[in-house]
C-alpha positions in Angstrom: 143.1 130.6 111.2 141.0 127.7 112.2 138.9 126.2 109.4 135.5 124.2 110.1 135.4 121.2 108.2 131.8 120.8 106.6 129.7 117.9 107.9 129.7 115.0 105.8 126.0 114.3 105.2 126.3 111.1 103.0 127.8 107.9 104.0 127.9 104.8 101.8 128.7 102.2 104.7 125.9 103.2 107.1 124.1 105.9 108.7 126.2 108.8 109.5 124.3 110.7 112.1 125.4 114.0 113.3 127.5 113.8 116.5 127.2 117.6 117.7 124.3 120.1 117.8 126.2 122.1 115.3 126.1 119.2 112.8 122.3 118.7 113.4 121.7 122.3 112.4 123.7 121.9 109.2 121.8 118.9 108.2 118.5 120.8 108.9 119.6 123.5 107.0 120.6 121.5 103.9 117.2 119.7 103.9 115.0 122.7 104.9 113.8 121.2 108.1 112.2 124.0 110.3 110.4 124.4 113.6 112.8 121.7 115.3 114.0 121.2 118.7 117.3 119.1 119.2 117.0 116.6 122.1 119.8 115.6 124.2 120.3 112.6 122.2 120.8 114.7 119.0 117.6 113.4 117.7 115.0 116.1 116.7 111.5 116.9 117.4 109.8 118.6 114.5 106.5 120.8 114.9 105.5 120.4 111.1 106.4 118.6 108.2 109.5 116.8 106.9 110.2 116.5 103.2 113.2 114.3 102.2 111.8 113.2 98.9 114.1 112.6 95.8 117.5 113.5 97.5 119.3 110.2 96.4 119.5 109.1 100.1 120.7 105.7 100.9 120.1 106.4 104.6 118.1 109.0 106.8 120.5 112.0 107.5 119.2 112.5 110.9 117.8 110.8 113.9 114.1 111.8 114.2 112.0 111.5 117.2 108.7 113.1 116.7 107.4 114.8 113.5 104.1 116.8 114.2 102.9 116.9 110.5 103.8 114.3 107.6 107.2 112.7 106.9 108.2 111.9 103.4 111.5 110.1 102.4 110.1 108.6 99.0 112.1 108.3 95.7 115.3 107.6 97.5 117.7 104.6 97.7 117.0 103.7 101.4 117.6 100.2 102.5 116.6 101.1 106.1 114.5 103.4 107.9 117.0 103.6 111.0 116.9 107.2 112.3 113.2 107.5 111.3 110.6 109.2 113.7 109.0 107.2 116.5 105.5 109.1 116.0 104.3 111.0 113.1 101.2 112.7 113.5 100.4 113.1 109.7 101.0 110.9 106.9 104.2 108.8 106.5 105.6 108.1 103.1 108.5 105.9 102.1 107.4 104.6 98.6 109.9 103.9 95.9 112.9 102.8 97.9 115.0 99.7 98.4 113.4 98.6 101.7 113.4 94.8 102.7 112.4 95.6 106.2 110.2 98.3 108.1 112.6 98.1 111.1 113.0 101.7 112.0 109.6 102.8 110.9 107.3 104.7 113.3 105.4 103.2 116.2 102.2 105.3 115.3 101.2 107.2 112.2 98.4 109.5 112.5 97.6 109.5 108.8 98.0 107.4 105.6 100.9 104.8 105.4 102.5 104.8 101.9 105.0 102.0 101.4 104.4 101.1 97.7 107.2 100.0 95.3 109.7 98.4 97.8 111.1 95.2 98.3 109.1 93.9 101.4 108.4 90.3 101.9 106.9 90.5 105.3 105.4 93.1 107.5 107.4 92.8 110.8 107.7 96.3 112.5 104.5 97.4 111.0 103.2 100.4 112.8 99.8 101.5 114.2 98.1 103.3 111.4 95.1 105.3 111.8 94.7 106.1 108.1 94.7 103.8 104.8 97.6 101.7 104.0 99.4 101.4 100.5 101.6 98.4 100.0 101.4 97.6 96.3 104.8 96.9 94.6 106.0 94.8 97.2 106.3 91.0 97.2 104.3 90.9 100.6 101.4 92.2 98.7 100.8 88.9 97.0 99.7 87.9 100.5 97.7 90.7 101.6 96.2 92.3 98.5 92.8 90.6 99.1 92.3 92.8 102.4 94.8 95.6 102.4 92.4 97.9 100.3 89.7 97.4 102.7 89.9 100.9 103.9 88.4 100.4 107.2 90.3 97.6 108.6 93.9 97.7 107.0 95.9 98.4 110.0 94.0 95.9 112.4 94.1 93.0 109.7 97.7 93.8 109.1 98.5 93.6 112.9 96.6 90.2 112.9 98.6 89.1 109.9 102.0 89.8 111.7 100.7 88.0 114.9 99.8 84.9 113.1 103.5 84.6 112.1 102.6 83.6 108.5 106.1 84.6 107.0 109.1 83.0 108.4 112.7 84.2 107.8 111.7 86.6 105.3 110.9 84.0 102.6 109.0 81.0 103.9 105.1 81.2 104.1 103.4 79.0 106.7 100.5 77.7 104.7 98.4 76.4 107.6 98.9 79.5 109.5 97.9 81.5 106.1 94.8 79.6 105.9 93.9 79.9 109.5 94.3 83.7 109.2 92.1 83.8 105.9 89.4 81.7 107.8 89.3 83.6 111.0 88.9 86.7 109.2 86.7 85.6 106.4 88.9 86.7 103.5 89.7 85.4 100.0 92.6 83.0 99.8 95.3 84.8 97.7 96.8 83.3 94.6 99.2 80.4 95.9 100.8 79.7 92.5 101.9 83.5 92.1 103.2 83.3 95.9 105.2 80.1 95.2 107.2 82.1 92.6 108.7 84.1 95.4 108.4 82.2 98.6 109.0 78.8 99.9 105.6 77.2 101.1 105.5 75.1 104.0 102.3 73.0 104.3 
């Protein structure tokens, strides 16, 4: 009698994405993901919401492509968003993880972007967001708190912030670029003394 070995969902050394359609189905059943289509590359298209909140995840368990509703992977132990959806029509929520980078985040988010209480020091790979942006509880918030709560311009100003290349190598702030960005956008200068506690500052 042939025994089928259950798919191992958790892997401590890196993402352990399914390698067969049957494994994709097992993972979707485990996390109650419904209304999905499996693509040729074994990523999934979900016509609805995905809720992976509070599952103790170190890595996302699937490769997502498109999510028609909201996507939440909050309250886990994620250090990466690898495998995350390229497009989320609703809100994207990754708060309360261990993220040091937004690499793997969606390219577009139709709703709000919640990324509070992580370990981000820069905003590289920040998506195009149509709703409000929430970034408190990250070190990078020391640089952006003066404008990120401006609900009408969050996404545009964050895109500018990234384009100005204010943060280098994840831990260095180019002061002249920060000052130019602040001046060009008529913003209030953030607290440099507080920033110096967590970043190198090059004048």
